[in-house]
C-alpha positions as CSV (number, residue, x, y, z in Angstrom):
1,M,15.6,17.1,-20.3
2,P,19.4,17.8,-20.3
3,G,20.4,21.1,-18.8
4,Q,17.1,21.2,-16.6
5,E,17.4,20.7,-13.0
6,T,14.6,19.7,-10.6
7,T,14.8,20.8,-7.0
8,V,13.5,18.1,-4.4
9,P,12.3,19.5,-1.0
10,L,14.2,16.8,0.8
11,L,12.8,17.6,4.3
12,T,9.1,17.4,2.9
13,L,9.8,14.4,1.0
14,S,11.3,12.6,3.9
15,A,8.5,13.7,6.2
16,L,6.0,12.4,3.7
17,L,7.8,9.1,3.4
18,I,7.6,8.6,7.1
19,V,3.9,9.6,7.1
20,M,3.0,7.1,4.3
21,A,5.0,4.4,6.3
22,A,3.0,5.0,9.4
23,K,-0.1,5.1,7.3
24,H,0.7,1.8,5.9
25,Y,1.6,0.3,9.4
26,G,-1.7,1.8,10.9
27,V,-4.0,0.4,8.3
28,D,-2.4,-2.8,7.4
29,F,-1.7,-4.0,11.0
30,V,-3.4,-1.8,13.7
31,G,-6.6,-1.1,11.7
32,Q,-7.1,-4.3,9.7
33,T,-9.9,-6.5,11.3
34,E,-9.8,-10.3,11.5
35,W,-12.7,-10.2,8.9
36,M,-10.5,-8.4,6.6
37,A,-7.5,-10.3,7.2
38,R,-9.0,-13.7,6.8
39,G,-11.7,-12.9,4.4
40,K,-9.4,-11.4,1.7
41,E,-7.5,-14.9,1.8
42,R,-10.5,-16.9,1.0
43,V,-10.8,-18.7,-2.3
44,V,-14.4,-17.5,-2.7
45,G,-15.9,-14.4,-1.1
46,W,-12.7,-12.4,-1.0
47,Q,-13.8,-9.4,-2.8
48,A,-15.7,-7.6,0.0
49,P,-12.9,-8.0,2.8
50,L,-10.3,-7.0,0.1
51,A,-12.1,-3.9,-1.0
52,A,-12.8,-2.8,2.6
53,H,-9.1,-3.3,3.3
54,A,-7.8,-1.5,0.4
55,G,-10.6,1.1,0.8
56,M,-9.3,1.9,4.3
57,H,-5.7,2.5,2.6
58,A,-7.3,4.7,-0.1
59,L,-9.1,6.6,2.7
60,A,-5.9,7.2,4.6
61,T,-3.9,8.3,1.4
62,L,-6.7,10.7,0.4
63,G,-6.4,12.2,3.9
64,V,-2.7,12.7,3.4
65,A,-3.2,14.0,-0.2
66,L,-5.8,16.6,0.9
67,L,-3.4,17.9,3.4
68,V,-0.4,18.0,1.2
69,K,-1.7,18.7,-2.5
70,P,-5.6,18.5,-2.7
71,A,-5.6,18.5,-6.5
72,F,-3.9,15.0,-6.1
73,W,-6.9,13.3,-4.5
74,W,-7.0,10.8,-7.2
75,I,-3.8,9.0,-5.9
76,A,-6.2,7.5,-3.4
77,L,-7.8,5.7,-6.2
78,V,-4.4,4.5,-7.4
79,D,-3.6,3.3,-3.9
80,F,-6.9,1.4,-3.7
81,V,-6.2,-0.5,-7.0
82,V,-2.5,-1.1,-6.4
83,H,-2.8,-2.3,-2.7
84,G,-5.8,-4.6,-3.8
85,L,-3.6,-6.1,-6.7
86,I,-0.6,-6.7,-4.5
87,D,-2.7,-8.2,-1.7
88,R,-4.8,-10.5,-4.3
89,G,-1.3,-11.4,-6.1
90,K,0.1,-12.5,-2.7
91,T,-3.0,-14.6,-1.9
92,L,-3.0,-16.4,-5.2
93,V,0.7,-17.3,-4.8
94,A,0.2,-18.5,-1.3
95,H,-2.8,-20.5,-2.4
96,R,-0.6,-22.2,-5.0
97,T,2.5,-22.6,-3.0
98,R,0.9,-23.5,0.4
99,F,4.1,-22.6,2.4
100,A,3.9,-23.4,6.1
101,M,4.7,-20.7,8.4
102,T,7.9,-22.5,9.4
103,D,9.1,-22.3,5.7
104,P,11.3,-19.3,5.0
105,R,9.5,-18.9,1.6
106,F,6.3,-18.1,3.4
107,W,8.2,-15.1,5.1
108,W,9.8,-14.3,1.9
109,L,6.4,-14.0,0.3
110,M,5.2,-11.7,3.2
111,G,8.2,-9.5,3.0
112,F,7.8,-9.2,-0.7
113,D,4.3,-8.3,-0.2
114,Q,5.4,-5.4,2.3
115,F,8.2,-4.5,0.1
116,L,5.7,-3.8,-2.9
117,H,3.5,-1.8,-0.6
118,Q,6.3,0.3,0.6
119,V,7.5,1.0,-3.1
120,T,4.1,2.1,-3.7
121,N,4.1,4.6,-0.9
122,V,7.4,5.9,-2.2
123,A,5.9,6.4,-5.5
124,L,3.0,8.3,-4.0
125,A,5.0,10.5,-1.9
126,V,7.2,11.3,-4.8
127,L,4.0,12.2,-6.8
128,L,2.8,14.5,-4.0
129,V,6.0,16.2,-3.8
130,L,7.1,16.6,-7.3
131,G,3.8,16.4,-9.2
C-alpha cells in the first residue's frame, strides 16, 4: 500500500540466498544418484526417481525452513512440486528436441532449468524472510 514501507533484513536474506543455492548444488549435483539422474529422464518409469530427487530437495528445504521459520514448513511441499515440475518439463522438452550435447541449445535448456530452480530458491528465501 502507498505510504507503507517494508524493511528487508538484507544480511539475513543474503545469507539465506547463499544457503538455498548451496542446498540446490548439494542435492542436485552432489547428492543426486545415477538412478535418479537417469531414471527421471526415462519415457516410462520416471515417477519414482523424480519423486525421490524432488523429495531430497523438499527435505533439505524443510531443514532450512525449520531453522529459520518453523511455521513455514509447508514451503518444502512447494519446493517438491515446483522442482518436480521444472525437471519434468525439461525432460519433456529434451525428449521432443533431442539436442546433442554438442548443440548449444542443449546447454541453453540445461541452463534454463537451473535458472528456474534458482528463481524458485529466491522466492522461497524471500518467503522465509518476509513472510
